[in-house]
C-alpha positions as CSV (number, residue, x, y, z in Angstrom):
1,M,-22.6,-20.6,11.0
2,S,-21.7,-22.0,14.2
3,G,-18.5,-22.3,16.4
4,P,-16.0,-19.9,18.1
5,E,-15.6,-18.0,14.6
6,A,-19.0,-17.4,13.9
7,S,-19.7,-16.2,17.3
8,I,-16.9,-13.9,17.0
9,E,-18.1,-12.8,13.7
10,R,-21.8,-12.2,14.8
11,A,-20.6,-10.6,17.9
12,V,-18.5,-7.7,15.8
13,A,-21.4,-7.6,13.1
14,K,-24.0,-6.7,15.9
15,R,-21.8,-4.2,17.7
16,A,-20.9,-2.3,14.4
17,L,-24.6,-2.2,13.8
18,L,-25.7,-1.2,17.3
19,E,-22.7,1.1,18.4
20,H,-22.0,2.8,15.1
21,G,-24.9,2.2,12.6
22,I,-22.5,0.1,10.0
23,Q,-24.3,-2.4,7.9
24,S,-22.2,-5.5,6.9
25,V,-22.8,-8.4,4.5
26,K,-22.1,-11.8,4.8
27,F,-20.0,-12.4,1.3
28,N,-20.2,-16.1,0.1
29,P,-20.5,-16.6,-3.6
30,F,-22.0,-19.9,-4.7
31,G,-19.2,-22.3,-5.4
32,E,-16.3,-20.2,-4.1
33,T,-14.1,-20.7,-0.9
34,G,-11.6,-18.8,0.8
35,I,-13.2,-15.3,0.3
36,P,-13.1,-13.3,3.5
37,D,-16.2,-13.6,5.7
38,R,-17.7,-10.0,6.2
39,W,-17.6,-6.6,4.4
40,F,-18.4,-3.5,6.5
41,L,-20.1,-0.9,4.3
42,L,-18.2,2.2,5.8
43,P,-19.3,6.0,4.9
44,G,-17.0,7.1,2.1
45,G,-18.1,4.0,-0.3
46,R,-15.1,1.8,0.6
47,P,-15.9,-1.8,2.4
48,F,-13.5,-2.7,5.2
49,I,-13.5,-6.8,4.8
50,I,-12.6,-9.1,7.8
51,E,-11.7,-12.7,7.5
52,F,-12.9,-13.8,11.1
53,K,-10.6,-16.9,12.6
54,Q,-10.8,-19.1,15.5
55,P,-8.4,-17.6,18.2
56,G,-4.7,-18.7,17.0
57,Q,-6.0,-20.5,13.5
58,P,-4.0,-19.7,10.6
59,L,-5.5,-18.5,7.1
60,T,-6.0,-21.4,4.7
61,A,-4.3,-21.2,1.3
62,K,-7.5,-20.2,-0.3
63,Q,-7.9,-17.5,2.3
64,T,-4.4,-16.1,2.0
65,Y,-5.0,-16.1,-1.9
66,W,-8.2,-14.1,-1.7
67,V,-6.9,-11.6,1.1
68,G,-3.9,-11.0,-1.3
69,V,-6.0,-10.4,-4.5
70,L,-8.2,-8.1,-2.6
71,T,-5.2,-6.2,-1.1
72,R,-3.3,-6.1,-4.3
73,L,-6.9,-4.4,-5.7
74,G,-6.8,-1.8,-3.1
75,Y,-9.2,-3.1,-0.9
76,D,-8.8,-2.7,3.2
77,V,-8.8,-6.4,4.1
78,E,-7.7,-7.6,7.6
79,V,-7.7,-10.9,9.6
80,Y,-9.2,-11.1,13.3
81,D,-9.8,-13.8,15.9
82,R,-11.1,-11.3,18.7
83,V,-14.0,-9.3,18.8
84,E,-12.7,-6.4,20.6
85,D,-9.5,-6.1,18.2
86,A,-12.1,-6.2,15.2
87,V,-14.3,-3.3,16.7
88,L,-11.4,-1.4,17.4
89,A,-10.4,-1.5,13.6
90,I,-13.8,-0.4,12.5
91,Q,-13.9,2.5,15.0
92,T,-10.5,3.5,13.8
93,R,-11.5,3.3,10.1
94,L,-14.6,5.7,11.2
95,L,-12.6,8.0,13.0
96,R,-10.1,8.3,9.9
97,R,-13.0,8.8,7.6
98,Q,-14.3,11.6,9.8
99,A,-11.0,13.5,9.9
100,T,-10.5,13.3,6.3
101,R,-14.1,14.8,5.6
102,A,-13.5,17.4,8.7
103,R,-10.2,18.4,6.6
104,R,-11.9,18.5,3.3
105,S,-14.6,20.8,4.8
106,T,-12.2,23.3,6.3
107,D,-10.1,23.3,2.8
108,R,-13.0,25.0,1.1
């Protein structure tokens, strides 16, 4: 893993872990291409899946296919080409889940 895309991915994974304690996994099944790069394991049991791209680069046909499949199945999948945007997306999901848990605890 090298190049601009890889450096963005590494930076986001590192910040997610250091700033929020969020583990992530590089998902790369043997023989399959186009599956989004990294799965962030957020509280609540639902991963947030990110496909990282070089700035300004479009998705390939295979990537578009897999993002569509996962989205139709209900997974939370997005594409980012900037570290700050991806980190903000992770933070937003964490805040949403915290708010949901807080609402559930007050509803009891």
